[in-house]
C-alpha positions in Angstrom: 88.0 109.9 97.2 87.7 113.4 98.4 84.6 114.6 100.2 82.4 116.2 97.6 78.8 117.1 96.8 77.9 113.6 95.6 79.2 112.1 98.9 77.5 114.8 100.9 74.2 113.6 99.4 75.0 110.1 100.6 76.0 111.0 104.1 73.3 112.8 106.0 74.5 116.2 107.2 72.8 115.5 110.5 75.1 112.5 111.0 78.3 114.5 110.4 77.0 117.3 112.7 76.2 114.9 115.5 79.6 113.1 115.1 81.5 116.4 115.4 79.5 117.3 118.5 80.4 113.9 120.1 84.1 114.2 119.2 86.5 115.9 121.5 89.4 117.1 119.3 91.7 117.4 122.4 91.1 113.8 123.4 91.6 112.6 119.8 94.8 114.4 119.1 96.3 113.6 122.5 96.2 109.9 121.6 98.7 110.7 118.8 100.5 113.8 120.1 101.0 114.4 123.9 99.3 117.8 124.6 100.1 120.3 127.4 97.6 122.7 128.8 98.4 126.4 128.0 95.7 128.7 129.2 92.4 127.9 127.4 94.2 125.9 124.7 96.6 123.0 124.5 100.0 122.9 122.8 102.5 120.4 121.4 105.4 120.1 118.9 103.7 119.9 115.5 103.3 116.3 114.2 103.4 117.6 110.6 106.9 119.2 110.6 110.1 119.1 112.6 110.3 121.7 115.4 111.9 122.0 118.8 109.6 124.8 120.2 105.9 123.9 120.3 103.8 125.9 117.8 100.9 123.5 117.4 97.8 124.5 119.3 94.5 122.8 119.9 91.4 124.8 120.9 88.7 122.8 122.8 86.3 125.7 122.4 86.6 125.9 118.6 87.3 122.1 118.1 90.1 123.2 115.8 93.9 122.8 115.6 96.4 125.1 114.1 100.2 125.1 113.7 101.8 128.6 113.6 105.0 127.0 112.2 103.8 125.2 109.1 100.2 126.4 108.8 98.6 123.0 109.2 95.0 123.4 110.5 91.6 121.8 110.6 89.0 119.9 112.6 89.2 116.4 114.2 88.3 114.9 110.8 91.0 117.0 109.1 93.6 115.9 111.7 92.9 112.2 111.1 93.0 112.6 107.3 96.4 114.4 107.5 98.0 112.4 110.3 96.9 108.9 109.1 96.9 109.8 105.4 93.4 108.5 104.9 90.5 109.7 102.8 87.5 111.6 104.2 85.3 108.6 104.3 87.9 106.5 106.2 88.4 109.3 108.7 84.7 109.7 109.1 84.3 106.0 109.7 87.1 105.9 112.3 85.5 108.8 114.2 82.1 107.1 114.0 83.6 103.9 115.5 85.2 105.9 118.3 81.9 107.6 119.0 80.0 104.3 118.8 77.9 105.6 116.0 77.0 103.2 113.1 77.6 104.6 109.7 74.4 105.3 107.7 73.6 102.6 105.2 74.0 104.8 102.1 77.2 106.4 103.3 79.5 105.1 100.6 79.9 105.9 96.9 78.3 103.5 94.4 81.8 102.1 93.5 82.9 101.9 97.1 80.0 100.1 98.9 81.8 99.3 102.1 78.6 98.7 104.0 79.1 95.1 102.8 82.7 95.0 104.1 82.3 93.9 107.7 81.7 90.3 106.4 84.2 90.5 103.6 87.3 91.8 105.5 87.5 88.9 107.9 87.1 86.4 105.0 89.8 88.1 102.9 92.1 88.1 106.0 91.4 84.4 106.5 92.2 83.7 102.8 95.5 85.6 103.0 96.5 83.5 106.0 95.6 80.3 104.2 97.6 81.2 101.1 100.6 82.1 103.2 100.3 78.8 105.1 100.2 76.9 101.8 103.6 78.3 100.9 105.1 76.5 103.8 103.1 73.4 104.1 101.5 72.3 100.8 103.2 69.4 99.0 103.5 71.4 95.8 104.9 74.5 97.6 108.6 73.8 96.6 107.9 75.0 93.1 106.7 78.3 94.5 109.7 78.5 96.9 112.1 77.8 94.1 110.6 80.6 92.0 111.0 83.1 94.9 114.6 82.0 95.4 115.3 82.4 91.7 114.0 86.0 92.1 116.4 86.4 95.0 113.7 87.0 97.6 114.5 86.2 101.2 112.2 84.5 103.6 112.1 87.7 105.7 110.8 89.7 102.7 108.3 87.0 101.8 107.0 87.1 105.3 106.9 90.9 105.4 104.7 91.0 102.4 102.8 87.9 103.4 103.4 86.3 100.1 101.5 83.1 99.6 100.8 80.2 97.3 97.6 79.1 95.6 98.1 75.3 95.0 97.1 73.6 91.7 93.6 72.3 91.6 90.1 73.7 91.1 88.7 74.0 94.6 91.4 74.0 97.3 90.3 77.3 98.7 86.6 76.7 98.1 86.7 73.4 100.1 88.6 75.1 102.9 86.6 78.3 103.4 83.3 77.5 101.6 81.7 75.6 104.5 78.1 76.6 103.7 76.0 78.5 101.1 76.5 81.8 102.9 80.3 81.4 102.9 80.3 80.4 99.3 78.4 83.6 98.4 80.9 85.7 100.3 83.8 84.0 98.6 82.2 84.8 95.2 81.5 88.4 96.3 85.1 88.8 97.4 86.3 87.6 94.0 88.0 84.5 95.3 85.9 82.0 93.4 84.1 82.0 90.1 80.6 80.7 89.4 80.1 78.4 86.5 77.1 76.6 85.0 74.6 74.8 87.3 75.6 77.1 90.2 78.9 75.4 90.7 82.1 77.3 91.6 85.9 77.0 91.2 88.9 78.9 92.7 90.0 82.0 90.8 93.7 81.7 91.9 95.3 78.3 91.0 99.0 77.4 90.9 100.1 81.0 91.5 102.3 83.1 93.8 99.9 85.2 95.8 100.4 88.8 96.8 97.8 90.1 99.3 96.8 93.7 98.7 96.1 95.8 101.8 94.4 99.1 101.9 95.6 102.2 103.7 94.1 100.9 107.0 95.9 97.6 106.6 92.9 95.5 105.7 93.2 92.8 103.0 91.0 93.9 100.1 92.2 91.7 97.2 95.0 89.6 95.8 97.4 89.5 92.9 98.6 86.2 91.5 101.7 85.4 89.4 101.4 82.2 87.3 104.0 79.5 88.1 103.3 77.6 84.9 102.3 78.6 81.4 98.7 79.2 82.2 97.7 82.7 81.1 97.5 85.4 82.2 100.9 85.8 83.7 99.5 88.2 86.3 95.9 87.8 87.6 94.2 90.3 89.9 91.1 90.2 92.0 88.1 91.6 90.2 86.3 94.8 91.3 84.5 94.0 94.5 82.6 96.0 97.2 86.0 96.5 98.9 88.5 96.4 96.0 88.8 99.0 93.3 91.9 99.0 91.0 91.6 102.7 90.4 91.9 103.5 94.1 94.3 100.9 95.7 98.1 100.7 95.3 100.0 97.6 96.1 102.7 98.2 98.7 101.4 101.6 100.1 100.5 100.1 103.4 103.9 98.4 103.7 105.7 101.6 102.7 104.0 103.7 105.4 105.0 101.1 107.9 108.6 100.8 106.7 109.4 104.5 106.4 108.6 106.7 109.3 108.3 109.9 107.3 107.8 109.3 103.6 109.2 112.1 101.4 108.6 110.4 98.0 106.8 107.5 96.4 108.1 105.5 93.4 105.4 104.1 91.2 106.3 100.8 89.4 104.3 98.4 87.3 104.7 95.0 89.1 104.3 93.3 92.5 107.7 91.8 92.3 109.3 95.2 91.6 107.8 96.5 94.8 108.9 93.6 96.9 112.4 93.5 95.4 113.0 97.2 95.8 111.8 97.0 99.4 114.2 94.1 100.1 117.1 96.3 98.9 116.1 99.2 101.1 113.9 101.2 98.8 110.7 100.8 100.8 108.8 103.7 99.3 107.6 101.9 96.2 104.0 101.1 95.1 102.5 99.4 92.1 99.2 99.9 90.3 96.9 96.9 89.8 97.5 96.1 86.2 96.0 99.4 85.2 97.3 102.9 84.4 97.8 105.3 87.2 94.5 107.2 87.9 93.9 110.7 89.3 92.5 109.1 92.4 95.9 107.3 92.9 97.7 110.6 92.6 95.3 112.4 94.9 95.8 109.7 97.5 99.6 109.8 97.2 99.9 113.6 97.3 98.1 113.5 100.6 101.1 111.5 101.9 104.2 112.7 100.0 105.1 115.8 98.0 107.1 113.9 95.4 106.1 111.1 93.0 108.5 109.3 90.7 107.1 107.2 87.8 109.5 104.3 86.9 109.2 102.9 83.4 111.1 100.7 81.0 113.2 102.8 78.6 111.6 101.3 75.5 108.8 102.7 73.3 106.1 101.2 75.5 107.6 102.7 78.6 107.7 106.1 76.9 104.1 105.8 75.8 103.1 104.8 79.4 105.0 107.9 80.7 103.0 110.2 78.3 99.7 108.7 79.6 100.9 109.2 83.2 101.9 112.8 82.5 98.5 113.6 81.0 96.8 112.1 84.1 99.1 114.0 86.4 98.8 117.5 84.9 95.5 118.5 86.5 96.5 117.0 89.9 99.9 118.7 90.4 100.0 121.9 92.5 102.4 124.1 94.4 104.7 122.0 96.5 104.2 118.9 94.5 106.8 117.3 92.2 106.4 114.6 89.6 109.3 113.1 87.7 110.0 110.1 85.3 112.7 107.5 85.7 113.4 105.5 82.5 115.4 102.3 82.9 117.8 100.8 80.3 116.0 98.9 77.6 115.2 95.3 78.6 115.5 96.1 82.3 112.7 96.4 84.9 113.1 97.7 88.5 113.7 94.2 89.9 116.5 93.3 87.5 118.0 96.8 87.7 118.3 96.9 91.4 119.7 93.3 91.4 122.6 94.6 89.3 123.4 98.0 90.9 121.9 97.8 94.4 120.2 100.6 96.4 122.8 103.3 95.9 122.9 103.0 92.1 119.1 102.9 91.9 118.6 105.9 94.1 121.2 107.7 92.0 118.9 107.1 89.0 115.9 108.3 91.0 117.8 111.6 91.8 118.4 112.1 88.1 114.8 111.4 87.0 113.3 113.8 84.5 110.9 116.4 85.9 107.4 116.6 84.6 108.0 120.1 83.0 111.2 118.8 81.2 109.4 115.7 80.0 106.4 117.7 78.9 108.3 120.0 76.6 110.7 117.3 75.4 107.7 115.2 74.4 105.9 118.1 72.6 109.1 119.0 70.7 109.2 115.5 69.2 106.0 116.5 67.4 107.2 119.7 65.8 110.3 121.6 64.5 110.8 124.7 66.7 113.5 126.0 64.4 110.7 127.3 62.2 108.0 129.8 62.9 105.3 127.3 62.0 106.8 124.7 64.3 107.0 127.2 67.2 103.3 128.1 66.6 102.4 124.5 66.6 104.3 124.0 69.9 102.1 126.7 71.5 98.9 125.1 70.2 100.1 121.6 71.4 100.9 123.0 74.9 98.0 125.3 75.4 95.2 122.7 76.2 97.5 120.8 78.7 98.5 124.0 80.5 94.9 125.0 80.8 94.2 121.8 82.6 96.8 122.7 85.2 95.8 124.4 88.5 96.6 128.1 88.4 99.8 128.8 90.4 103.5 129.2 90.3 104.3 126.0 88.4 101.8 126.8 85.6 103.2 130.4 85.3 106.8 129.0 85.1 105.7 126.5 82.4 104.0 129.3 80.5 107.3 131.3 80.8 109.2 128.3 79.4 106.8 128.1 76.5 107.4 131.8 75.8 111.1 131.1 75.7 110.8 128.1 73.3 108.3 129.9 71.0 110.1 133.2 71.2 106.9 135.0 72.0 106.7 137.9 74.4 103.3 136.7 75.7 101.4 133.5 75.5 97.6 133.6 76.2 96.1 130.4 77.3 92.5 131.5 76.9 89.6 130.9 79.2 90.3 128.8 82.2 87.8 126.0 82.2 88.4 125.0 85.9 85.1 125.9 87.5 84.3 126.2 91.2 82.2 123.2 92.3 80.0 125.2 94.7 78.7 128.4 93.2 80.8 131.5 92.8 84.2 131.5 94.3 84.6 133.8 97.3 87.2 136.5 96.9 89.6 137.6 99.6 88.8 141.2 99.1 85.1 140.6 99.4 85.4 138.8 102.7 88.4 140.3 104.3 88.1 144.0 103.5 88.2 146.5 106.3 90.0 149.6 107.3 93.6 148.4 106.9 95.0 151.7 108.0 93.3 151.3 111.4 93.8 147.5 111.3 90.1 146.9 111.8 88.2 144.1 110.1 85.0 144.7 108.1 81.8 144.0 110.1 81.1 141.0 107.8 84.5 139.5 108.6 84.2 140.3 112.3 80.7 138.7 112.6 81.8 135.5 110.8 84.9 135.2 112.9 82.9 135.8 116.1 80.4 133.1 115.1 83.3 130.6 114.8 84.5 131.7 118.3 81.0 131.4 119.8 78.2 130.0 117.6 75.7 130.9 120.4 75.8 134.5 119.2 73.7 133.7 116.2 70.2 134.4 117.7 71.3 138.1 118.3 71.1 138.7 114.5 67.4 137.8 114.4 66.4 137.7 110.7 69.6 136.9 108.7 68.1 137.2 105.2 68.2 141.0 105.4 72.0 140.9 105.1 71.8 139.5 101.5 70.8 143.1 100.5 74.4 144.1 101.1 75.5 141.8 98.2 78.7 140.0 97.7 79.9 136.6 98.7 80.7 137.7 102.3 77.1 138.8 102.9 75.8 135.5 101.5 78.2 133.5 103.7 77.2 135.4 106.8 73.5 134.9 106.0 74.0 131.2 105.4 76.0 130.7 108.6 73.4 132.6 110.7 70.5 130.6 109.3 72.4 127.4 109.9 73.2 128.2 113.5 69.8 129.6 114.4 68.3 126.3 113.1 71.0 124.1 114.7 72.1 125.9 118.0 74.1 122.8 119.1 76.7 123.1 116.3 80.3 123.9 117.3 83.0 125.5 115.2 84.3 122.1 114.1 80.9 121.2 112.7 80.6 124.5 110.9 84.0 124.1 109.2 83.0 120.6 108.1 79.9 122.1 106.4 82.2 124.2 104.2 85.0 121.6 103.9 85.1 121.5 100.1 83.5 124.7 99.3 85.4 127.7 98.1 84.6 129.6 101.3 86.1 126.8 103.5 89.6 128.1 103.1 88.7 131.5 104.4 86.6 130.2 107.3 89.6 128.1 108.3 91.7 131.3 108.4 89.2 133.1 110.5 89.0 130.2 112.9 92.7 130.8 113.6 92.0 134.4 114.8 92.2 135.1 118.5 90.0 137.9 119.7 91.5 140.4 122.2 88.8 139.3 124.8 87.8 135.9 125.9 84.6 136.4 127.8 81.0 136.1 126.6 80.3 139.8 127.4 83.2 141.0 125.2 82.3 138.7 122.4 78.7 139.8 122.5 79.5 143.5 122.6 81.7 143.2 119.5 79.1 141.2 117.7 76.4 143.7 118.4 78.7 146.6 117.3 79.4 144.8 114.0 75.7 144.1 113.6 74.8 147.8 114.0 77.3 148.7 111.3 75.8 146.2 108.9 72.3 147.5 109.6 73.5 151.0 109.0 74.9 149.8 105.6 71.5 148.2 104.8 69.8 151.5 105.5 72.2 153.4 103.4 71.7 151.0 100.4 67.9 151.3 100.8 68.1 155.1 100.9 70.2 155.2 97.7 67.7 152.8 96.1 64.7 155.1 97.0 66.5 158.3 95.9 67.4 156.7 92.5 63.8 155.6 92.1 62.4 159.1 93.0 64.4 160.6 90.1 62.6 158.4 87.5 59.2 157.7 88.9 56.8 158.7 91.7 57.2 157.0 95.0 54.3 155.4 96.8 53.1 157.0 100.1 54.7 154.1 102.0 58.0 154.6 100.2 57.9 158.4 100.8 57.4 157.8 104.5 60.2 155.2 104.6 62.6 157.6 102.8 61.8 160.4 105.3 62.5 158.0 108.2 65.8 156.9 106.6 67.0 160.5 105.9 66.1 161.6 109.3 68.0 158.7 110.8 71.1 159.6 108.8 71.0 163.2 110.1 71.0 162.1 113.7 
């Protein structure tokens, strides 16, 4: 889950501020990437793209990193999210553990209440080890081993995925791990046992092949079980628990990140055995959903790791219908640099059977020939209308319009609109109002914040003051009462006012903490750009002089606006004595 307003309400801002002040970004990044001192900063070869000459810099003063090669940048939190491919809350939790700061009790979303997890994770790990042990030692294990052999799985693959066996019987796991009432309650909470009448319990997984499900951090969060007999359902998953949510987790993602040093694409399949079989044949970049359709959260998580996602479906009608649903889910999530495609297998085949027949090379040839989202999108719509007629082409436009409106504005959407124009034979296609709204007030515009005298290559006073505050937050008290800057109007003035009020009330904040305050707000992108700026001076005296100069220019602008306001008023009505005196002072000041 991305950090958002709802989560911000659950995690006290004071906690995030203190965590950022306790975290040394140089110390953190140096654990992953060896840094070398270079003046006031540190440098290294960028961990986010291949390069021979270091262009990755880390600023201890700003608590900010930036790569001049690929553009990657951010705070300590951002580095963990990008480097370890984890969500905001996981990165926050990792930094908190490093700083020896307990997470606040209400830190997690309602559907992700991980404050209960410290007791569940060890129990789930113990259960996974027990299931795996049963595969090797239980008297009924040969039936499970025979099944795995029939599916052509090797012992090495079974070990790599920690495949286990839930023996027949109602209470094997319960008797082993449910030693007392507290443990029984935890087993029930973890979804491993089911409560029946009179408070009695029985094992959820019985006579099944067991697939442990690990989250992005490698912790067991749930299980999938494949029936060995005729007992329905064929596949049984853990229920929703405080640590397991089907709409978030993907089976095999943890193993894929371990197996492939630098993932470039992920293939999404439907079953556990498909993931395991493909990995055994060398395609270790496969994941499966947990018996549910792919969700937007799944895609957001994957796009943080790879630029390309391939959906793999059976080639029958059900597979096509599943592909349409996946396409509709994916459309709002795809953006510049992302690619989604669809691989349809021959009818009657699944990924496991297909790779058994043709091996890695043949299967990867199919992946390379998969159908792009844009092609599938228009092919699907054209099955619903006849574009050889005017009416059919008009219907095509109406069918496509709502989907294209859900796409993020950008090159891909423009190109798909261009393709729609070709197919409909229209010179222009108007999508209508874009219903994608900014989540935090009005979006800040580049021109509003970054305007200045381009001919002289000088920034606007607003931009300069904001940039200088990121360099040295201790300058904020020099501005005294910030609210007067709102009179200038515009998003830049509002941002400056808000930053000054924040820093005057919290003088201990560093640039990293400031950037985290605006992480998911529209202004955050521009603040990150300003944080990359290097002033031509690096001493407090020079910074302060520049700040005071910009401050004077803004105050002059406020006086000019007030003068205009009083002159306009004087044309329509009489000014009060106080207003007349104020206008005289302002006009006198302009002449000097």
